[in-house]
LUMKE-946144 format. One record per residue (C-alpha): residue number from 1; x, y, z. Coordinates in steps of 0.1 Angstrom, whole numbers. Example, Ala and Ser with C-alpha at 12.3 -4.5 7.8 and 13.67 -1.06 7.14 Angstrom:
2
<rec n="1" X="123" Y="-45" Z="78"/>
<rec n="2" X="137" Y="-11" Z="71"/>
***
This chain:
434
<rec n="1" X="-64" Y="352" Z="-132"/>
<rec n="2" X="-48" Y="343" Z="-165"/>
<rec n="3" X="-49" Y="306" Z="-174"/>
<rec n="4" X="-22" Y="287" Z="-193"/>
<rec n="5" X="-33" Y="258" Z="-214"/>
<rec n="6" X="-15" Y="225" Z="-217"/>
<rec n="7" X="-19" Y="194" Z="-239"/>
<rec n="8" X="1" Y="165" Z="-226"/>
<rec n="9" X="6" Y="131" Z="-243"/>
<rec n="10" X="-13" Y="102" Z="-229"/>
<rec n="11" X="-12" Y="68" Z="-246"/>
<rec n="12" X="-16" Y="76" Z="-283"/>
<rec n="13" X="-36" Y="107" Z="-276"/>
<rec n="14" X="-35" Y="138" Z="-254"/>
<rec n="15" X="-50" Y="153" Z="-222"/>
<rec n="16" X="-58" Y="190" Z="-222"/>
<rec n="17" X="-61" Y="212" Z="-191"/>
<rec n="18" X="-54" Y="247" Z="-178"/>
<rec n="19" X="-35" Y="261" Z="-148"/>
<rec n="20" X="-33" Y="296" Z="-132"/>
<rec n="21" X="-2" Y="311" Z="-149"/>
<rec n="22" X="7" Y="331" Z="-118"/>
<rec n="23" X="10" Y="299" Z="-97"/>
<rec n="24" X="31" Y="281" Z="-123"/>
<rec n="25" X="67" Y="276" Z="-111"/>
<rec n="26" X="82" Y="256" Z="-140"/>
<rec n="27" X="74" Y="239" Z="-173"/>
<rec n="28" X="102" Y="214" Z="-175"/>
<rec n="29" X="107" Y="207" Z="-211"/>
<rec n="30" X="144" Y="206" Z="-214"/>
<rec n="31" X="164" Y="222" Z="-242"/>
<rec n="32" X="152" Y="214" Z="-277"/>
<rec n="33" X="177" Y="202" Z="-303"/>
<rec n="34" X="168" Y="200" Z="-340"/>
<rec n="35" X="162" Y="165" Z="-353"/>
<rec n="36" X="188" Y="152" Z="-378"/>
<rec n="37" X="176" Y="163" Z="-412"/>
<rec n="38" X="188" Y="131" Z="-428"/>
<rec n="39" X="191" Y="103" Z="-403"/>
<rec n="40" X="204" Y="76" Z="-427"/>
<rec n="41" X="231" Y="100" Z="-439"/>
<rec n="42" X="240" Y="109" Z="-403"/>
<rec n="43" X="242" Y="72" Z="-394"/>
<rec n="44" X="265" Y="64" Z="-423"/>
<rec n="45" X="287" Y="93" Z="-414"/>
<rec n="46" X="289" Y="80" Z="-378"/>
<rec n="47" X="297" Y="45" Z="-390"/>
<rec n="48" X="324" Y="58" Z="-412"/>
<rec n="49" X="339" Y="82" Z="-386"/>
<rec n="50" X="332" Y="65" Z="-352"/>
<rec n="51" X="344" Y="74" Z="-318"/>
<rec n="52" X="376" Y="57" Z="-307"/>
<rec n="53" X="372" Y="29" Z="-332"/>
<rec n="54" X="379" Y="19" Z="-368"/>
<rec n="55" X="350" Y="23" Z="-393"/>
<rec n="56" X="325" Y="-5" Z="-390"/>
<rec n="57" X="333" Y="-17" Z="-425"/>
<rec n="58" X="369" Y="-24" Z="-413"/>
<rec n="59" X="359" Y="-42" Z="-381"/>
<rec n="60" X="336" Y="-68" Z="-397"/>
<rec n="61" X="351" Y="-93" Z="-421"/>
<rec n="62" X="333" Y="-110" Z="-451"/>
<rec n="63" X="312" Y="-139" Z="-439"/>
<rec n="64" X="312" Y="-129" Z="-402"/>
<rec n="65" X="283" Y="-139" Z="-380"/>
<rec n="66" X="269" Y="-107" Z="-365"/>
<rec n="67" X="246" Y="-104" Z="-335"/>
<rec n="68" X="228" Y="-71" Z="-329"/>
<rec n="69" X="208" Y="-66" Z="-297"/>
<rec n="70" X="179" Y="-43" Z="-301"/>
<rec n="71" X="157" Y="-29" Z="-273"/>
<rec n="72" X="122" Y="-43" Z="-268"/>
<rec n="73" X="88" Y="-28" Z="-274"/>
<rec n="74" X="90" Y="-6" Z="-243"/>
<rec n="75" X="117" Y="14" Z="-261"/>
<rec n="76" X="99" Y="19" Z="-294"/>
<rec n="77" X="109" Y="56" Z="-293"/>
<rec n="78" X="144" Y="46" Z="-305"/>
<rec n="79" X="132" Y="45" Z="-341"/>
<rec n="80" X="151" Y="14" Z="-351"/>
<rec n="81" X="131" Y="10" Z="-383"/>
<rec n="82" X="150" Y="41" Z="-395"/>
<rec n="83" X="184" Y="30" Z="-385"/>
<rec n="84" X="186" Y="-8" Z="-388"/>
<rec n="85" X="183" Y="-9" Z="-426"/>
<rec n="86" X="213" Y="14" Z="-429"/>
<rec n="87" X="233" Y="-7" Z="-405"/>
<rec n="88" X="224" Y="-38" Z="-424"/>
<rec n="89" X="233" Y="-22" Z="-457"/>
<rec n="90" X="268" Y="-12" Z="-444"/>
<rec n="91" X="273" Y="-48" Z="-432"/>
<rec n="92" X="263" Y="-61" Z="-466"/>
<rec n="93" X="288" Y="-37" Z="-483"/>
<rec n="94" X="315" Y="-51" Z="-460"/>
<rec n="95" X="307" Y="-87" Z="-471"/>
<rec n="96" X="283" Y="-98" Z="-444"/>
<rec n="97" X="250" Y="-110" Z="-460"/>
<rec n="98" X="217" Y="-107" Z="-442"/>
<rec n="99" X="215" Y="-144" Z="-436"/>
<rec n="100" X="246" Y="-141" Z="-413"/>
<rec n="101" X="229" Y="-115" Z="-391"/>
<rec n="102" X="207" Y="-121" Z="-361"/>
<rec n="103" X="188" Y="-94" Z="-342"/>
<rec n="104" X="183" Y="-102" Z="-306"/>
<rec n="105" X="153" Y="-85" Z="-290"/>
<rec n="106" X="170" Y="-75" Z="-257"/>
<rec n="107" X="141" Y="-81" Z="-234"/>
<rec n="108" X="162" Y="-86" Z="-203"/>
<rec n="109" X="137" Y="-97" Z="-176"/>
<rec n="110" X="107" Y="-83" Z="-195"/>
<rec n="111" X="82" Y="-105" Z="-213"/>
<rec n="112" X="89" Y="-120" Z="-247"/>
<rec n="113" X="79" Y="-97" Z="-275"/>
<rec n="114" X="54" Y="-109" Z="-302"/>
<rec n="115" X="61" Y="-113" Z="-339"/>
<rec n="116" X="37" Y="-83" Z="-344"/>
<rec n="117" X="59" Y="-63" Z="-320"/>
<rec n="118" X="90" Y="-73" Z="-339"/>
<rec n="119" X="75" Y="-55" Z="-369"/>
<rec n="120" X="69" Y="-24" Z="-348"/>
<rec n="121" X="104" Y="-25" Z="-332"/>
<rec n="122" X="125" Y="-33" Z="-363"/>
<rec n="123" X="102" Y="-25" Z="-392"/>
<rec n="124" X="89" Y="-49" Z="-418"/>
<rec n="125" X="119" Y="-45" Z="-441"/>
<rec n="126" X="143" Y="-56" Z="-414"/>
<rec n="127" X="121" Y="-85" Z="-403"/>
<rec n="128" X="120" Y="-98" Z="-438"/>
<rec n="129" X="157" Y="-94" Z="-443"/>
<rec n="130" X="172" Y="-110" Z="-412"/>
<rec n="131" X="164" Y="-134" Z="-384"/>
<rec n="132" X="148" Y="-117" Z="-353"/>
<rec n="133" X="145" Y="-136" Z="-321"/>
<rec n="134" X="137" Y="-129" Z="-284"/>
<rec n="135" X="164" Y="-133" Z="-258"/>
<rec n="136" X="153" Y="-158" Z="-232"/>
<rec n="137" X="167" Y="-149" Z="-198"/>
<rec n="138" X="148" Y="-177" Z="-181"/>
<rec n="139" X="164" Y="-205" Z="-201"/>
<rec n="140" X="200" Y="-211" Z="-188"/>
<rec n="141" X="208" Y="-233" Z="-218"/>
<rec n="142" X="203" Y="-202" Z="-241"/>
<rec n="143" X="233" Y="-184" Z="-224"/>
<rec n="144" X="270" Y="-190" Z="-219"/>
<rec n="145" X="288" Y="-184" Z="-187"/>
<rec n="146" X="316" Y="-159" Z="-192"/>
<rec n="147" X="330" Y="-152" Z="-157"/>
<rec n="148" X="323" Y="-132" Z="-126"/>
<rec n="149" X="325" Y="-95" Z="-118"/>
<rec n="150" X="347" Y="-80" Z="-90"/>
<rec n="151" X="315" Y="-78" Z="-69"/>
<rec n="152" X="307" Y="-114" Z="-74"/>
<rec n="153" X="281" Y="-113" Z="-101"/>
<rec n="154" X="281" Y="-145" Z="-122"/>
<rec n="155" X="279" Y="-134" Z="-158"/>
<rec n="156" X="260" Y="-155" Z="-184"/>
<rec n="157" X="252" Y="-139" Z="-218"/>
<rec n="158" X="230" Y="-150" Z="-247"/>
<rec n="159" X="246" Y="-178" Z="-267"/>
<rec n="160" X="239" Y="-163" Z="-301"/>
<rec n="161" X="258" Y="-131" Z="-290"/>
<rec n="162" X="287" Y="-150" Z="-275"/>
<rec n="163" X="292" Y="-173" Z="-305"/>
<rec n="164" X="289" Y="-145" Z="-331"/>
<rec n="165" X="320" Y="-132" Z="-346"/>
<rec n="166" X="309" Y="-96" Z="-340"/>
<rec n="167" X="286" Y="-81" Z="-314"/>
<rec n="168" X="272" Y="-47" Z="-323"/>
<rec n="169" X="251" Y="-29" Z="-296"/>
<rec n="170" X="223" Y="-6" Z="-305"/>
<rec n="171" X="199" Y="15" Z="-284"/>
<rec n="172" X="189" Y="49" Z="-272"/>
<rec n="173" X="203" Y="70" Z="-244"/>
<rec n="174" X="181" Y="89" Z="-219"/>
<rec n="175" X="183" Y="92" Z="-181"/>
<rec n="176" X="178" Y="59" Z="-162"/>
<rec n="177" X="166" Y="59" Z="-126"/>
<rec n="178" X="188" Y="31" Z="-115"/>
<rec n="179" X="221" Y="32" Z="-134"/>
<rec n="180" X="223" Y="69" Z="-144"/>
<rec n="181" X="216" Y="66" Z="-181"/>
<rec n="182" X="201" Y="41" Z="-205"/>
<rec n="183" X="219" Y="27" Z="-236"/>
<rec n="184" X="254" Y="15" Z="-238"/>
<rec n="185" X="261" Y="-15" Z="-216"/>
<rec n="186" X="224" Y="-20" Z="-209"/>
<rec n="187" X="221" Y="-38" Z="-243"/>
<rec n="188" X="241" Y="-65" Z="-227"/>
<rec n="189" X="231" Y="-63" Z="-190"/>
<rec n="190" X="202" Y="-68" Z="-185"/>
<rec n="191" X="193" Y="-69" Z="-222"/>
<rec n="192" X="208" Y="-103" Z="-232"/>
<rec n="193" X="219" Y="-117" Z="-198"/>
<rec n="194" X="206" Y="-148" Z="-179"/>
<rec n="195" X="181" Y="-141" Z="-151"/>
<rec n="196" X="207" Y="-150" Z="-125"/>
<rec n="197" X="231" Y="-124" Z="-138"/>
<rec n="198" X="203" Y="-98" Z="-140"/>
<rec n="199" X="192" Y="-104" Z="-104"/>
<rec n="200" X="227" Y="-105" Z="-89"/>
<rec n="201" X="238" Y="-73" Z="-107"/>
<rec n="202" X="207" Y="-53" Z="-100"/>
<rec n="203" X="210" Y="-61" Z="-63"/>
<rec n="204" X="236" Y="-34" Z="-62"/>
<rec n="205" X="208" Y="-9" Z="-66"/>
<rec n="206" X="200" Y="-14" Z="-29"/>
<rec n="207" X="217" Y="2" Z="1"/>
<rec n="208" X="240" Y="-23" Z="18"/>
<rec n="209" X="221" Y="-20" Z="51"/>
<rec n="210" X="190" Y="-42" Z="53"/>
<rec n="211" X="159" Y="-20" Z="54"/>
<rec n="212" X="179" Y="8" Z="38"/>
<rec n="213" X="159" Y="6" Z="6"/>
<rec n="214" X="171" Y="20" Z="-27"/>
<rec n="215" X="208" Y="30" Z="-30"/>
<rec n="216" X="213" Y="67" Z="-27"/>
<rec n="217" X="238" Y="64" Z="-56"/>
<rec n="218" X="216" Y="43" Z="-79"/>
<rec n="219" X="199" Y="73" Z="-93"/>
<rec n="220" X="193" Y="92" Z="-126"/>
<rec n="221" X="223" Y="110" Z="-140"/>
<rec n="222" X="248" Y="93" Z="-116"/>
<rec n="223" X="274" Y="69" Z="-128"/>
<rec n="224" X="305" Y="77" Z="-107"/>
<rec n="225" X="303" Y="56" Z="-76"/>
<rec n="226" X="270" Y="41" Z="-87"/>
<rec n="227" X="275" Y="4" Z="-78"/>
<rec n="228" X="247" Y="-9" Z="-100"/>
<rec n="229" X="262" Y="9" Z="-131"/>
<rec n="230" X="297" Y="-2" Z="-123"/>
<rec n="231" X="287" Y="-38" Z="-120"/>
<rec n="232" X="267" Y="-36" Z="-152"/>
<rec n="233" X="298" Y="-22" Z="-170"/>
<rec n="234" X="318" Y="-52" Z="-159"/>
<rec n="235" X="291" Y="-76" Z="-171"/>
<rec n="236" X="291" Y="-60" Z="-205"/>
<rec n="237" X="329" Y="-60" Z="-208"/>
<rec n="238" X="329" Y="-98" Z="-204"/>
<rec n="239" X="308" Y="-100" Z="-235"/>
<rec n="240" X="334" Y="-78" Z="-253"/>
<rec n="241" X="312" Y="-58" Z="-277"/>
<rec n="242" X="329" Y="-49" Z="-310"/>
<rec n="243" X="309" Y="-17" Z="-318"/>
<rec n="244" X="280" Y="4" Z="-307"/>
<rec n="245" X="253" Y="26" Z="-323"/>
<rec n="246" X="234" Y="47" Z="-299"/>
<rec n="247" X="209" Y="75" Z="-305"/>
<rec n="248" X="196" Y="104" Z="-284"/>
<rec n="249" X="161" Y="118" Z="-290"/>
<rec n="250" X="151" Y="154" Z="-288"/>
<rec n="251" X="121" Y="167" Z="-269"/>
<rec n="252" X="98" Y="158" Z="-299"/>
<rec n="253" X="110" Y="122" Z="-299"/>
<rec n="254" X="130" Y="126" Z="-331"/>
<rec n="255" X="167" Y="115" Z="-332"/>
<rec n="256" X="190" Y="145" Z="-328"/>
<rec n="257" X="223" Y="126" Z="-321"/>
<rec n="258" X="239" Y="95" Z="-334"/>
<rec n="259" X="270" Y="81" Z="-316"/>
<rec n="260" X="289" Y="51" Z="-330"/>
<rec n="261" X="322" Y="34" Z="-323"/>
<rec n="262" X="337" Y="22" Z="-291"/>
<rec n="263" X="310" Y="8" Z="-268"/>
<rec n="264" X="322" Y="29" Z="-238"/>
<rec n="265" X="334" Y="62" Z="-251"/>
<rec n="266" X="307" Y="66" Z="-278"/>
<rec n="267" X="281" Y="60" Z="-252"/>
<rec n="268" X="296" Y="85" Z="-228"/>
<rec n="269" X="295" Y="111" Z="-255"/>
<rec n="270" X="258" Y="104" Z="-258"/>
<rec n="271" X="252" Y="108" Z="-221"/>
<rec n="272" X="267" Y="143" Z="-223"/>
<rec n="273" X="241" Y="153" Z="-249"/>
<rec n="274" X="214" Y="138" Z="-226"/>
<rec n="275" X="226" Y="162" Z="-198"/>
<rec n="276" X="224" Y="191" Z="-222"/>
<rec n="277" X="189" Y="184" Z="-233"/>
<rec n="278" X="171" Y="168" Z="-203"/>
<rec n="279" X="189" Y="180" Z="-172"/>
<rec n="280" X="168" Y="210" Z="-161"/>
<rec n="281" X="174" Y="234" Z="-133"/>
<rec n="282" X="146" Y="244" Z="-109"/>
<rec n="283" X="147" Y="273" Z="-84"/>
<rec n="284" X="120" Y="259" Z="-61"/>
<rec n="285" X="99" Y="227" Z="-56"/>
<rec n="286" X="62" Y="228" Z="-63"/>
<rec n="287" X="31" Y="219" Z="-42"/>
<rec n="288" X="17" Y="199" Z="-72"/>
<rec n="289" X="38" Y="183" Z="-100"/>
<rec n="290" X="19" Y="172" Z="-132"/>
<rec n="291" X="39" Y="148" Z="-153"/>
<rec n="292" X="33" Y="127" Z="-183"/>
<rec n="293" X="54" Y="97" Z="-193"/>
<rec n="294" X="52" Y="110" Z="-229"/>
<rec n="295" X="25" Y="87" Z="-243"/>
<rec n="296" X="28" Y="53" Z="-258"/>
<rec n="297" X="50" Y="32" Z="-254"/>
<rec n="298" X="65" Y="50" Z="-224"/>
<rec n="299" X="32" Y="47" Z="-205"/>
<rec n="300" X="25" Y="11" Z="-218"/>
<rec n="301" X="24" Y="-2" Z="-182"/>
<rec n="302" X="29" Y="10" Z="-146"/>
<rec n="303" X="63" Y="-7" Z="-144"/>
<rec n="304" X="76" Y="17" Z="-171"/>
<rec n="305" X="57" Y="46" Z="-157"/>
<rec n="306" X="78" Y="45" Z="-125"/>
<rec n="307" X="105" Y="63" Z="-144"/>
<rec n="308" X="82" Y="93" Z="-147"/>
<rec n="309" X="73" Y="91" Z="-110"/>
<rec n="310" X="110" Y="91" Z="-102"/>
<rec n="311" X="116" Y="123" Z="-121"/>
<rec n="312" X="85" Y="140" Z="-108"/>
<rec n="313" X="94" Y="134" Z="-72"/>
<rec n="314" X="125" Y="155" Z="-77"/>
<rec n="315" X="104" Y="185" Z="-85"/>
<rec n="316" X="79" Y="182" Z="-57"/>
<rec n="317" X="83" Y="195" Z="-22"/>
<rec n="318" X="82" Y="171" Z="8"/>
<rec n="319" X="45" Y="165" Z="13"/>
<rec n="320" X="35" Y="178" Z="-21"/>
<rec n="321" X="15" Y="158" Z="-46"/>
<rec n="322" X="24" Y="143" Z="-80"/>
<rec n="323" X="-1" Y="138" Z="-107"/>
<rec n="324" X="11" Y="112" Z="-133"/>
<rec n="325" X="-6" Y="108" Z="-167"/>
<rec n="326" X="-2" Y="72" Z="-179"/>
<rec n="327" X="-28" Y="53" Z="-199"/>
<rec n="328" X="-12" Y="19" Z="-190"/>
<rec n="329" X="-29" Y="-2" Z="-217"/>
<rec n="330" X="-9" Y="-32" Z="-203"/>
<rec n="331" X="-8" Y="-21" Z="-166"/>
<rec n="332" X="-1" Y="-56" Z="-151"/>
<rec n="333" X="29" Y="-63" Z="-172"/>
<rec n="334" X="51" Y="-78" Z="-159"/>
<rec n="335" X="27" Y="-99" Z="-138"/>
<rec n="336" X="53" Y="-103" Z="-111"/>
<rec n="337" X="54" Y="-65" Z="-104"/>
<rec n="338" X="21" Y="-65" Z="-86"/>
<rec n="339" X="30" Y="-96" Z="-65"/>
<rec n="340" X="54" Y="-74" Z="-45"/>
<rec n="341" X="26" Y="-52" Z="-32"/>
<rec n="342" X="13" Y="-82" Z="-12"/>
<rec n="343" X="40" Y="-73" Z="14"/>
<rec n="344" X="22" Y="-52" Z="39"/>
<rec n="345" X="50" Y="-27" Z="46"/>
<rec n="346" X="80" Y="-12" Z="29"/>
<rec n="347" X="103" Y="-28" Z="55"/>
<rec n="348" X="90" Y="-63" Z="48"/>
<rec n="349" X="92" Y="-56" Z="11"/>
<rec n="350" X="128" Y="-46" Z="15"/>
<rec n="351" X="137" Y="-78" Z="33"/>
<rec n="352" X="119" Y="-100" Z="8"/>
<rec n="353" X="137" Y="-82" Z="-21"/>
<rec n="354" X="171" Y="-88" Z="-7"/>
<rec n="355" X="163" Y="-125" Z="-3"/>
<rec n="356" X="150" Y="-129" Z="-38"/>
<rec n="357" X="158" Y="-98" Z="-59"/>
<rec n="358" X="140" Y="-90" Z="-91"/>
<rec n="359" X="139" Y="-58" Z="-111"/>
<rec n="360" X="101" Y="-58" Z="-109"/>
<rec n="361" X="104" Y="-60" Z="-71"/>
<rec n="362" X="128" Y="-30" Z="-70"/>
<rec n="363" X="105" Y="-10" Z="-92"/>
<rec n="364" X="76" Y="-18" Z="-68"/>
<rec n="365" X="97" Y="-8" Z="-38"/>
<rec n="366" X="106" Y="26" Z="-52"/>
<rec n="367" X="70" Y="31" Z="-62"/>
<rec n="368" X="62" Y="27" Z="-25"/>
<rec n="369" X="90" Y="51" Z="-16"/>
<rec n="370" X="76" Y="77" Z="-39"/>
<rec n="371" X="41" Y="74" Z="-23"/>
<rec n="372" X="56" Y="76" Z="12"/>
<rec n="373" X="73" Y="109" Z="2"/>
<rec n="374" X="43" Y="125" Z="-14"/>
<rec n="375" X="8" Y="112" Z="-25"/>
<rec n="376" X="8" Y="102" Z="-61"/>
<rec n="377" X="-24" Y="105" Z="-82"/>
<rec n="378" X="-25" Y="83" Z="-114"/>
<rec n="379" X="-47" Y="95" Z="-143"/>
<rec n="380" X="-53" Y="62" Z="-162"/>
<rec n="381" X="-79" Y="40" Z="-177"/>
<rec n="382" X="-109" Y="34" Z="-153"/>
<rec n="383" X="-103" Y="-4" Z="-155"/>
<rec n="384" X="-68" Y="1" Z="-140"/>
<rec n="385" X="-81" Y="16" Z="-108"/>
<rec n="386" X="-78" Y="-15" Z="-86"/>
<rec n="387" X="-43" Y="-22" Z="-98"/>
<rec n="388" X="-33" Y="14" Z="-91"/>
<rec n="389" X="-47" Y="12" Z="-56"/>
<rec n="390" X="-28" Y="-20" Z="-50"/>
<rec n="391" X="4" Y="-1" Z="-58"/>
<rec n="392" X="-4" Y="26" Z="-33"/>
<rec n="393" X="-14" Y="51" Z="-60"/>
<rec n="394" X="-46" Y="72" Z="-61"/>
<rec n="395" X="-64" Y="64" Z="-94"/>
<rec n="396" X="-86" Y="89" Z="-113"/>
<rec n="397" X="-102" Y="89" Z="-147"/>
<rec n="398" X="-102" Y="126" Z="-156"/>
<rec n="399" X="-77" Y="155" Z="-154"/>
<rec n="400" X="-104" Y="176" Z="-136"/>
<rec n="401" X="-107" Y="150" Z="-109"/>
<rec n="402" X="-69" Y="147" Z="-106"/>
<rec n="403" X="-64" Y="184" Z="-102"/>
<rec n="404" X="-92" Y="188" Z="-76"/>
<rec n="405" X="-79" Y="159" Z="-56"/>
<rec n="406" X="-43" Y="172" Z="-58"/>
<rec n="407" X="-53" Y="206" Z="-45"/>
<rec n="408" X="-71" Y="189" Z="-16"/>
<rec n="409" X="-43" Y="166" Z="-7"/>
<rec n="410" X="-14" Y="192" Z="-9"/>
<rec n="411" X="-31" Y="212" Z="19"/>
<rec n="412" X="-27" Y="246" Z="1"/>
<rec n="413" X="-56" Y="268" Z="-10"/>
<rec n="414" X="-34" Y="284" Z="-37"/>
<rec n="415" X="-8" Y="258" Z="-46"/>
<rec n="416" X="22" Y="262" Z="-69"/>
<rec n="417" X="25" Y="239" Z="-100"/>
<rec n="418" X="53" Y="224" Z="-121"/>
<rec n="419" X="44" Y="207" Z="-154"/>
<rec n="420" X="66" Y="180" Z="-170"/>
<rec n="421" X="56" Y="173" Z="-206"/>
<rec n="422" X="86" Y="149" Z="-210"/>
<rec n="423" X="84" Y="133" Z="-175"/>
<rec n="424" X="100" Y="100" Z="-184"/>
<rec n="425" X="132" Y="118" Z="-197"/>
<rec n="426" X="135" Y="152" Z="-179"/>
<rec n="427" X="155" Y="153" Z="-147"/>
<rec n="428" X="149" Y="183" Z="-124"/>
<rec n="429" X="178" Y="195" Z="-103"/>
<rec n="430" X="178" Y="223" Z="-78"/>
<rec n="431" X="199" Y="253" Z="-88"/>
<rec n="432" X="235" Y="246" Z="-78"/>
<rec n="433" X="229" Y="209" Z="-72"/>
<rec n="434" X="253" Y="185" Z="-89"/>
***
């Protein structure tokens, strides 16, 4: 039988393997778009001709204090070292010197990033030009209370952002397993909000009924009616962003779209490009789904890898098996993530999460939901094995072991396969499914 070879990204390297071509249902790569040939020029064009907004040079005034939230180390794929220098140059040309600009690392409820990671996130040039600081969600004195959403979420936002004359959001847009899409309002909530805001807003990712688990509407690609997304939009609106610069990556991880202007409508245009690239139609669900997060930093820890699990489950039949490739060099981060697996059942986990909601707890809950739906094998570092088992996953150290175990667990002598080389981004949908 003819074999098809694959090389999937894993950490900073690759994993190679072969599958019988006749049993391969899908290779879900999305639709490739060419990278922008000249990203700085494309960004300048977007800043000069924004969506539903005046050019940035007209929005800022000479001497303005400007705050720019930038995603943390887990979103290093956004290529900020290529875009931030251009943004700063345009601000300089409009009369805003570097010393009046602060970059906020929008860590949300994630850990603080290190100075070495600042260099990786923003680039050495930017770190030498402007002040770069972590947002501190756990310190209420670092935030300012702005009001309450219609759902009752108390909104407190980073003081630097609130007291700045202009707030410019940045980020990248891909699918997001809770609020439909990343980017846009996520730079504010959870990016630079207080922990109390983050916890209260994200509680809308749960079904209202106790024990109901994850909301059926808090899913990738869904914004209409998604209560978590809608509450997040209200949170961001209270911060009143003045401008946004969001990017969309192609399958190779290069920037293929730049969207600047109004923080809502420019972002929505970016989400439409995400659908065109990463929304993939499938005709059937596989016995075995093999998915990679896409290498570092998308597989930096298990917490981030849950996004890949979420997409992979959409392509697997009920009772099928998912094989997830994720090196997880920092598997335990955030430390709180693994505490939730101390609850002996999903039902007890659900009750505890409603009483004391955290994002890490929600990610742990949906990890358990995935494993209940279909066994999940994690190809990772050998030293991660105990942590993987704690989360309900089946750890293996080689692709050969993973495939043999998957064939055994799926209960089929001649299983079908689907491969997802961009598992963190690619959303499978059955033909005809909205």
